[in-house]
C-alpha positions as CSV (number, residue, x, y, z in Angstrom):
1,M,23.3,7.7,-8.2
2,K,25.5,5.3,-7.1
3,R,24.7,1.4,-7.5
4,E,28.2,-0.7,-5.8
5,G,28.4,-3.2,-3.4
6,R,26.4,-6.7,-3.0
7,G,23.8,-4.7,-0.5
8,E,23.2,-2.0,-3.3
9,Q,22.0,-4.4,-6.1
10,S,18.5,-4.5,-7.7
11,A,16.9,-7.0,-6.7
12,G,17.2,-9.4,-9.3
13,P,14.7,-12.4,-10.6
14,S,15.9,-15.0,-7.8
15,R,15.4,-12.3,-4.8
16,T,11.6,-12.2,-6.1
17,E,10.8,-15.5,-7.8
18,G,7.6,-16.3,-6.2
19,L,6.8,-13.1,-5.0
20,E,4.2,-12.0,-7.8
21,E,2.2,-14.9,-7.5
22,A,2.1,-14.5,-3.7
23,V,1.5,-10.7,-4.3
24,R,-1.2,-11.4,-6.8
25,Q,-3.1,-13.9,-4.5
26,A,-2.9,-11.8,-1.2
27,D,-3.7,-8.5,-2.8
28,P,-4.8,-8.7,-6.0
29,D,-5.7,-4.7,-6.5
30,R,-2.7,-3.2,-6.0
31,A,-0.7,-6.0,-7.8
32,L,-3.2,-5.3,-10.8
33,C,-2.2,-1.6,-10.8
34,A,1.7,-2.3,-10.3
35,G,1.3,-4.2,-13.2
36,F,1.5,-1.3,-15.3
37,L,4.7,0.6,-14.0
38,P,7.7,0.3,-15.9
39,A,10.3,-2.8,-15.5
40,S,12.8,-1.3,-13.9
41,V,10.6,-0.2,-10.5
42,R,8.4,-3.3,-11.0
43,A,10.3,-5.6,-8.7
44,D,11.1,-3.5,-6.1
45,V,7.4,-2.6,-5.6
46,T,6.5,-5.6,-5.7
47,A,8.5,-6.2,-2.9
48,L,6.9,-3.6,-1.5
49,L,3.6,-5.0,-1.4
50,A,4.9,-8.3,-0.2
51,F,6.1,-6.2,2.7
52,H,2.9,-4.5,3.1
53,T,1.2,-7.6,3.2
54,E,4.1,-9.3,6.1
55,L,2.8,-6.3,8.3
56,T,-0.8,-6.9,7.9
57,R,-0.2,-10.4,8.7
58,A,1.2,-9.5,12.2
59,L,-2.5,-8.4,13.2
60,A,-3.5,-12.1,13.3
61,P,-2.3,-12.8,16.0
62,A,-4.0,-10.6,18.1
63,R,-7.4,-11.2,16.6
64,S,-7.3,-15.2,16.8
65,A,-5.9,-14.8,20.2
66,A,-8.0,-13.1,23.2
67,I,-5.7,-13.5,26.2
68,A,-2.3,-12.1,23.8
69,G,-4.5,-9.2,23.2
70,P,-2.5,-7.2,20.8
71,M,1.1,-8.5,22.2
72,A,2.0,-11.0,19.5
73,G,1.0,-8.2,16.7
74,L,3.2,-5.8,17.9
75,I,6.4,-8.4,18.7
76,R,6.3,-9.2,15.2
77,L,6.3,-5.8,13.6
78,Q,9.0,-4.5,16.4
79,W,11.5,-7.3,14.3
80,W,10.7,-5.0,11.0
81,R,10.9,-2.2,12.8
82,D,14.2,-3.2,13.8
83,V,15.7,-4.4,10.1
84,L,14.5,-1.5,8.7
85,E,16.4,0.6,11.3
86,G,19.6,-1.3,11.3
87,V,19.6,-3.3,14.3
88,R,18.5,-6.8,13.9
89,T,19.9,-9.8,11.4
90,P,17.4,-9.7,7.9
91,D,17.3,-13.2,8.6
92,H,13.8,-13.4,6.7
93,A,13.5,-13.8,2.7
94,L,12.1,-10.7,1.9
95,A,14.4,-8.4,3.9
96,P,17.0,-8.4,1.4
97,A,15.1,-6.9,-1.1
98,I,13.2,-4.3,0.9
99,L,16.6,-3.0,2.4
100,S,18.4,-3.1,-0.9
101,A,15.7,-0.7,-2.5
102,L,16.2,1.5,0.7
103,A,19.7,1.4,0.3
104,R,19.1,2.1,-3.7
105,G,16.9,4.7,-2.7
106,V,14.2,3.5,-4.6
107,F,12.0,4.1,-0.9
108,H,12.3,6.2,2.0
109,R,13.3,4.4,5.0
110,E,10.3,6.8,7.0
111,T,7.8,6.0,4.5
112,L,8.4,2.6,5.3
113,L,8.5,3.2,8.7
114,R,4.8,5.0,8.3
115,V,3.0,2.0,6.8
116,L,4.3,-0.1,10.1
117,R,3.2,2.5,12.2
118,A,-0.2,2.0,10.8
119,R,-0.2,-1.2,11.8
120,E,0.7,-0.6,15.3
121,A,-2.1,2.0,15.4
122,E,-4.7,-0.8,14.4
123,L,-3.3,-3.0,17.0
124,N,-4.0,-0.5,19.4
125,P,-7.4,1.6,18.3
126,E,-8.3,5.0,19.2
127,P,-12.1,5.4,18.9
128,E,-11.7,8.5,17.1
129,V,-11.8,9.6,13.9
130,S,-8.6,11.7,13.5
131,P,-6.2,9.5,14.9
132,W,-8.2,6.8,11.8
133,R,-7.6,9.1,9.3
134,Q,-3.7,9.1,9.8
135,M,-3.8,5.6,10.2
136,M,-4.9,5.4,6.5
137,R,-2.4,7.8,5.5
138,D,0.2,6.0,6.9
139,G,-0.7,2.9,5.9
140,A,-2.6,2.5,2.2
141,G,-1.6,6.0,2.1
142,G,1.8,5.4,2.9
143,V,2.0,2.3,0.5
144,Q,1.1,4.3,-2.7
145,R,3.4,7.3,-1.3
146,A,6.3,4.6,-1.7
147,V,5.4,3.9,-5.2
148,G,5.4,7.3,-6.4
149,E,9.1,7.4,-4.4
150,A,9.8,4.1,-6.8
151,L,8.7,6.5,-9.6
152,G,10.8,9.2,-9.0
153,V,8.5,11.9,-7.2
154,R,10.1,14.0,-5.2
155,D,7.5,16.6,-4.7
156,E,6.1,16.8,-1.2
157,A,2.5,18.3,-2.8
158,V,2.1,15.1,-5.0
159,L,3.5,12.7,-2.5
160,T,0.6,13.8,-0.2
161,R,-1.6,13.3,-2.9
162,L,-0.5,9.6,-4.0
163,E,-1.3,9.2,0.2
164,A,-4.9,10.7,0.1
165,S,-5.0,8.0,-3.1
166,G,-4.1,4.9,-0.9
167,A,-6.2,6.1,2.0
168,A,-9.8,6.3,-0.5
169,Y,-8.5,3.1,-1.9
170,G,-8.6,1.8,1.6
171,A,-11.4,3.3,2.7
172,G,-13.0,2.3,-0.4
173,A,-12.0,-1.5,0.1
174,M,-13.1,-1.0,3.8
175,L,-16.4,-0.1,3.1
176,R,-16.7,-2.6,0.0
177,H,-16.1,-5.6,2.6
178,W,-17.4,-4.1,5.8
179,P,-19.4,-7.0,6.8
180,H,-17.1,-9.5,5.9
181,I,-14.2,-7.7,8.1
182,Q,-16.7,-7.1,11.0
183,Q,-16.5,-10.8,11.5
184,S,-12.9,-11.1,11.4
185,G,-12.4,-8.5,14.4
186,R,-10.1,-6.5,12.3
187,Y,-10.0,-2.7,13.6
188,L,-12.9,-0.5,11.5
189,F,-13.6,2.9,11.3
190,P,-14.6,4.9,14.4
191,G,-18.4,5.5,13.0
192,E,-21.3,4.5,10.7
193,T,-20.8,3.4,7.0
194,A,-22.0,6.4,5.8
195,A,-19.5,8.3,7.6
196,L,-16.7,6.1,6.4
197,R,-18.0,6.7,2.7
198,Q,-17.6,10.8,3.3
199,E,-14.2,10.3,4.4
200,G,-13.2,8.3,1.4
201,E,-14.7,10.7,-0.8
202,A,-12.9,13.1,0.9
203,F,-9.6,11.2,0.5
204,L,-10.4,10.9,-3.1
205,Q,-11.1,14.7,-3.5
206,S,-7.8,15.3,-1.9
207,C,-6.1,13.0,-4.4
208,D,-7.9,14.5,-7.7
209,A,-5.7,11.8,-9.4
210,D,-6.6,13.6,-13.4
211,T,-4.7,16.5,-12.7
212,L,-1.8,14.7,-10.8
213,P,1.7,14.7,-13.6
214,P,2.1,11.6,-15.3
215,A,4.0,9.7,-12.4
216,G,1.8,10.4,-9.9
217,R,-1.2,9.4,-11.9
218,L,0.4,5.7,-12.5
219,A,1.2,5.3,-9.2
220,A,-2.8,6.6,-8.0
221,L,-4.2,3.7,-9.8
222,P,-6.0,1.9,-6.8
223,A,-8.2,5.8,-6.9
224,V,-9.9,4.0,-9.7
225,L,-11.2,1.5,-7.3
226,A,-11.8,3.5,-4.7
227,A,-13.9,5.8,-6.8
228,R,-16.0,2.4,-7.7
229,D,-16.0,1.4,-4.1
230,L,-16.7,4.4,-2.7
231,A,-20.0,4.5,-4.8
232,R,-22.1,1.2,-3.9
233,T,-23.1,-1.1,-0.7
234,S,-21.4,-3.6,0.5
235,A,-22.9,-6.3,-1.5
236,Q,-19.7,-7.8,-2.7
237,A,-18.1,-8.3,0.5
238,G,-15.9,-11.1,0.3
239,Q,-16.1,-11.8,-3.2
240,P,-12.9,-11.2,-5.7
241,R,-13.1,-7.9,-8.1
242,G,-15.8,-8.1,-11.0
243,L,-14.6,-8.1,-14.8
244,G,-15.9,-4.1,-14.7
245,D,-13.7,-3.1,-12.1
246,R,-10.2,-4.6,-13.3
247,L,-11.3,-3.4,-17.2
248,A,-11.8,-0.2,-15.4
249,V,-8.0,0.0,-13.9
250,M,-6.6,-1.6,-17.2
251,R,-8.2,1.3,-19.4
252,A,-6.8,3.6,-16.7
253,G,-3.2,1.7,-16.1
254,W,-3.0,2.1,-19.9
255,K,-3.6,5.5,-20.2
256,A,-1.5,6.5,-17.4
257,A,1.3,4.1,-18.8
258,R,1.2,5.6,-21.9
259,M,1.9,9.2,-20.4
260,F,4.5,8.6,-18.0
261,Q,6.7,7.0,-21.0
262,K,5.5,10.4,-23.6
263,S,7.1,12.4,-20.8
264,G,10.1,10.9,-20.1
265,E,10.2,11.0,-16.0
266,P,13.0,8.9,-15.2
267,A,12.4,6.0,-12.8
268,L,14.5,5.1,-10.1
């Protein structure tokens, strides 16, 4: 793969300095899972997770300003859309790393646009389950699909299952923090918690992480947390992960990383 030119260089330590700590603070679950990825893709995935955090932050103005409604958030999301589509100067500290990853083929542009569309959909929610499912597959699901792309996964069936792993994680986290998120004003599931649990379990079954190929199992680590979150109540709403959750990810992560190394599959 061609890697010539300044715009196609890998995001080095100077570009990602401080990002890992910021991601650990903002998105500790996915940061923990990303720690088991090969070093060759970790910086790009860290940038991906920081990008997702930026998109999620765009939702805050709509929640805090009743008069502005969703417009402030949509404007921020449109800025990122313009950057991804190459029609706006990328004058954001994170933008060069994302554009570099796109130029090198680490992530597909359409995948990141789907993640962005999910945040737009959250600002204009439809009170039906079907659009919610698509929002979850595009958003949390799109993040895990992109991780799979970084690991060299090109099989569409596997990528679709990775979307399901991310959607399951998103549904599980939503269920786990249900009272806390309700108070924040953020869009939730258009139904009761019992139905949300069923949707999350359906995503988890669609992923079937234990039968994924090595790269897929490594990319689907959030499914470990999804299974645990979907099996309990929201008693931990607003609280950090316990040791049991972290150990479960660590066990699965070490196993998946060893399988990936033995498989000889090249990460991009």
